[in-house]
N, C-alpha and C positions, 0 to 999 in steps of 0.2 A: 532840080524836077526829084517828083519824087518817086522812091520805087514802090511798085507794088510788090507785095511778098506774095507767096503763095509756099503751099509744100512741097517736101524737096521730092524729085522723084522716085529715090529709095523709100520714102515710107509711102508715096504714093504705091508704088509695086508691092509693098508688104500688104499695105490694104486690101488692096486688091486682089492678092494672093489669099487673103484670110476668108474675105467676101467668097470668093470661089470655092472655097473648100467649106464654109458656113453653108451653103447653099448646097453642094455637092452631098452634104450629109444628110441634110433634110430630106433630100430629091431618093437617096438610098433609105432613108427610114422609113417614105412612102411606101417605094416601090416594094420593099421586101414585106410592110406590112399585106398590098395590095394583094399581090403575088402567094403570100400564108393562105388569105382568106380566102380565093380565088381557089386556091388546090382543097382547099376544107371544104370547101362548099361544094365543088364538085365530085368530092370522095364521099360526102353525104349524100346526092342524090343519086351518085353512081350505085352504093351499098344501098339505098333506098330499092332502086328499081330492080337489082339483083334479090334482094331477100323477096321482093313483090313477086317476084320471079315463078319464086318456089313456094307462090302461096295460091290456093286452090280450093273452092267450097262451089257444092250444088246442092238443093235443096233433096232430100231423101225422100226416094221413091218404091211405092208399096202398092203392088200391082199393076204397075205401070199410071198412077196417080202422084203426082209431087203431092208433099205434105208440105200443102200452105194453104191458110183456108180462114174461114171467117166467120162467125159465130154471131154475128150482131152486136156483140157490147165488146169481142176480144180479137185480135189476130192470132194465129196459131199457126206454129210452122219451126222445123227441124232441116238441119243442115249436116252433111256431111266435108269435112276438112280432109279432102282428099290426095294431100301434098304434105309436103315434110317440114313445112316451119308451125309452131303452134302459134291459132288464133288469140289474140290479147283481148279482143273485144269485137262485138261485131255493133255497124252503122245499121239502122233501120229507117228505111225510107218509105214512107206509103205516100203514094202520090192519088189524092180523092179528086174530085172534079168540084172540089169549092175551093181548098189550099192542101199543103202538102204537110204531112207530119214527118220530121226529123231529129229521132234521137240514138243516140248510143245508147247500145245496151250493157248496163254493167253486167258482172260475174257473168260474163256469156266466152270464154274461157274455151276450147276445143286444142286436147292435144292433138297431132299429128295424126292423120290417118284414120279419128275417130269418128261417132256419128253423138249429136250438141242430145243432150237433155233439149223437149220441146219446150219453144220458147212461148209465152206468152203475154202478150202485149195489149192492155186496153184500148180502143179504135173509139171514137164516137162519130160518128156516121153525121150530127146533126153538125159539126164543128168544121169536119173536114169533106164530108160529102162521100159518094159511092165509093168503092177502090176501084181505081183505072190502073193501078200496077202496085208489087211491092217489088222492093227493091232493097238487096242486103250486101253490103261492103263488109269485108274482113279489114281487122285490123293488126297490125304486130308492134314488134316492138325492137327496137334497132338493140342491137349488142350495143352496151353502155349508155344508149339513152332511155330519157324517163317518162317519156311521152309515147305514146300510141299514136303511131303512121299509119290510115287508112290508104290501102291499095284500090283505089280506084277503078282501076282498070281490070280489077279480077272479080267485081262486083257480078251479082247474080239478080235475074229479074223475074217477076212473074207475073203475067198482064190478064193471064185468067185465075181470079181466085173462086174457089168452088165456094160452099157452106159447109160448115161443120157440124 
């Protein structure tokens, strides 16, 4: 009668231990990367939230009238940065009754606690329709970040746009 040969119990144990060690190392590496990415993402969101909290703008008011108007071809507005964070860029959103204009305004930096120069931007009534509302969203640059982050919870809106 022929005996079947298999691997010895010692070799089987060594192979099993090696498999478990490799599997544990892979799981540890995955867990470490997952934990690091989660912490980094949470830190970025918390920093953005805290920084946006110290961001605030409002339309300049002269004689109880907000400085936001439309002259038939251009929208004109002036804002005040009334908080401690510098505004790197503004986003202009104009809701017309046909479509919406959504544009990032380059060169719209405003120091903290300062009034901007008037912004003048072209608006085509034929393309977008009658203005229903103008919204301005402040954009900030987080420390060490390369891109501007817009603080959507700190926006200002004017529903009644007067003629210039």
